[in-house]
C-alpha positions in Angstrom: -10.2 -19.7 14.3 -9.0 -18.7 10.6 -12.5 -16.9 10.0 -12.7 -15.4 13.5 -9.0 -13.9 12.6 -10.0 -12.4 9.4 -13.0 -10.7 10.9 -10.7 -9.1 13.7 -8.5 -7.8 11.0 -11.3 -6.6 8.9 -13.1 -4.5 12.5 -9.6 -3.4 12.7 -9.3 -1.7 9.2 -13.1 -0.8 9.7 -12.1 1.5 12.7 -8.5 2.7 12.3 -10.1 6.2 10.5 -7.4 6.8 8.0 -9.4 6.4 4.8 -10.2 9.6 2.7 -13.3 9.7 1.0 -12.8 8.6 -2.6 -14.8 8.2 -5.6 -17.5 5.1 -4.7 -15.6 2.7 -7.1 -12.2 3.7 -5.9 -12.9 3.2 -2.3 -14.4 0.0 -2.8 -11.6 -1.5 -4.4 -8.8 0.1 -1.9 -11.1 -1.4 0.5 -10.6 -4.9 -0.8 -7.0 -4.4 -1.4 -6.8 -3.4 2.3 -8.6 -5.9 3.3 -6.1 -8.4 1.2 -3.0 -6.4 2.4 -3.9 -7.4 6.2 -4.8 -11.4 5.4 -1.4 -11.5 3.8 0.4 -9.5 6.4 -1.3 -11.5 9.2 -0.6 -14.7 7.9 3.2 -13.8 6.6 3.8 -12.5 10.2 1.7 -15.2 12.2 0.0 -12.6 13.8 -2.1 -13.5 16.8 -5.6 -12.1 17.0 -4.7 -9.9 19.9 -1.3 -9.0 18.4 -3.5 -8.0 14.8 -5.9 -5.6 17.0 -2.4 -3.7 17.9 -0.8 -3.8 15.1 -2.6 -3.1 12.5 -3.9 0.4 13.7 -0.5 1.6 14.0 0.2 -0.3 10.5 -2.6 1.9 9.0 -1.5 5.3 10.6 2.2 4.5 9.2 0.7 4.1 5.6 -1.6 6.9 5.8 1.2 9.4 6.6 3.5 7.4 4.3 1.2 8.2 1.7 0.9 11.9 2.3 4.6 12.4 2.3 5.1 10.1 -1.0 2.4 12.7 -2.7 4.5 15.8 -1.5 7.3 14.2 -3.8 5.2 14.7 -7.3 6.5 17.5 -9.3 3.9 19.7 -11.1 5.6 19.6 -14.2 6.7 16.2 -16.4 10.9 15.8 -16.1 11.4 16.0 -19.3 9.6 19.4 -19.3 11.4 20.6 -16.2 14.7 23.8 -16.8 17.8 22.4 -15.1 17.2 25.0 -11.9 13.3 23.3 -11.9 15.0 19.9 -11.8 17.5 20.9 -9.1 14.7 22.0 -7.0 12.4 19.1 -7.6 15.6 16.9 -6.9 15.9 18.6 -3.3 12.5 17.7 -2.4 13.0 14.3 -3.5 15.8 13.9 -1.4 13.6 15.7 1.4 10.9 12.9 1.1 13.1 9.9 1.2 14.9 11.6 4.1 11.2 12.0 5.7 10.3 8.6 4.9 13.4 7.1 6.6 12.2 9.0 9.8 9.2 7.7 9.3 10.4 4.2 9.4 12.7 4.4 12.2 9.5 6.4 14.3 7.2 3.6 13.5 10.1 0.9 13.8 10.1 1.9 17.6 6.4 1.7 18.0 6.1 -1.9 16.1 8.6 -3.3 18.5 6.5 -3.0 21.5 4.0 -5.2 19.1 6.4 -7.3 16.9 9.8 -8.9 17.5 12.7 -7.0 15.1 12.8 -10.1 13.2 9.1 -10.0 12.6 9.5 -5.9 11.4 11.9 -7.2 9.1 9.5 -9.7 7.5 6.6 -7.1 7.3 8.8 -5.2 4.8 9.1 -8.7 2.9 6.1 -9.3 3.0 4.8 -6.0 2.0 7.2 -6.3 -1.3 5.5 -9.9 -2.0 2.4 -8.2 -1.5 2.8 -5.6 -4.3 4.2 -8.0 -6.5 1.4 -10.2 -5.8 -1.0 -7.2 -6.8 0.8 -6.1 -9.8 1.2 -9.7 -11.2 -2.8 -9.9 -10.9 -3.3 -6.4 -12.6 -1.0 -7.7 -15.3 -2.7 -10.8 -15.6 -6.2 -9.2 -15.8 -5.2 -6.4 -18.6 -3.6 -9.5 -20.6 -6.8 -11.3 -20.2 -9.0 -8.0 -21.3 -6.6 -7.9 -24.0 -6.8 -11.3 -25.3 -10.4 -11.0 -25.3 -10.7 -8.1 -27.3 -8.8 -9.7 -29.9 -10.8 -12.8 -29.7 -13.9 -11.0 -29.8 -13.3 -8.1 -32.3 -16.5 -5.7 -32.2 -18.6 -6.7 -35.5 -18.3 -2.6 -36.4 -14.1 -2.9 -36.3 -13.9 -5.4 -39.2 
C-alpha cells in the first residue's frame, strides 16, 4: 500500500507542470527533493491517495507562486552597498513581498480547506519547517563529511 501511495505521489508531482527547465544536475536534485518532500508531507499529514492526488497539484502551484514572489525580493546589490534611498526602496519592496506572501497563504488556505481540515493545514506548515530543517541538517552533515575526507586524505601535491 505504501509503495502504491508513493507511486501516486510521484505521478502527481510529474504532472503538476510547475517545474521550469533547469540545468540537468540541478533539475535532478530538485526532483529528488520534491519527491522526498511529497513523501514527508504525505506521511506527516496522513494523506490518503485520493487526498494526495488533489492536494499536491495545489501545493505545487502554491510553491511555484511563492518562489516567484520571493525572487522579486532579492535586491540587485548587496545590502552593504546600498545608499539610504536604495535601502528604503528595498525595504518597501520587501514589505510588499511579505504582504503578497500573506495574501497567497490566505488564498491557498481556502483552497486547501476543501481537501484538508484546518488542523492538517496547520500541521502542513509545521511539517514544511521540519522538512527544511532535516534538509539543512543533511546538507551540513554532507559538507562536514567532505571536509573530514579532505583533512584525512590530503592531496599528495598539497604536502
